[in-house]
N, C-alpha and C positions, 0 to 999 in steps of 0.2 A: 504494500500500500504506500509506503514511504517513497519508493522509487517512482511511482506514477505521479505523486505530488511533486517530487523534485523535478521530473521532466516537465510538468506543467509550469513550474516556476521558471525553469530554463527557457521554455518556449515563450513565456511571457516576457522575459528579459530580452530575448532575441527580437521579439516584436517591438519592444520599446526602443531597442538600439536602431532598428530599421526606421522607426518614426523619427528619431533624433537625426539620423543621417539625412532623411528626406527633408526635414525642416531646415537643417543646416544648409543644404543645397539651395532650397528655396530662398533662404535669407541672403545667400550670396547673389542670387539673381536680383532680388529686390534691392539690395544695397548697390549693385551695379546700375540699376535703373535710377536710383536716387542720385548717384554720382553723375550720370548722364544728364538727368534733369537739371542739376545744379550747373553743369557746364553750359547747357543750352540756355538756361536763365541768364547766366553771366554774359553770354555772347549776345543776348538780346533776342534770341530765337523764340523765347517763351515770354509772354507778357504776364503781368501781375494777375490778370483775370483768369489764368489757368493754374493758379496755385493749388487748387483743389486736387489736382493730380499728385502733387508732392505730398499733400496731407494723406491721401489714400495710400501712397507707397510707405510713408512713415508708419501709419497705422498697421499696415500689413507686416512690416518689419517688427514692430512691437508685439503684435499678436504671435508671430512665429517665435520670437524670443521667449515669450511667456510659456508657450507650448513646450519649447526645448527645456526650459528650467523645470517645468512641471514634470515632464517625462524623466529628467535626470533625478528628481526627488523620488519619484515612484521607483525608479531603478535602484536607487540607494536603499530605500526602505525594503524592497524585496530581497536584496542581498543580505540584509541584516537578519532576516527571518530564518 
């Protein structure tokens, strides 16, 4: 019985790792988009009336970061059990 439970925990840890990896990759994409937005803004290609795009990107980045932190906490808690 204990081995099945250990496998379940290991499977869950693998799933959490996969989620963390995906979210980390998505954050890199979002951060690159933010950097490009800033460059475009500085060059005058983006006007102030389109700042909402930047806000959306920043919110996406923050949401992904919260998810990564939450998953890391879950992973740490599972390892302690």
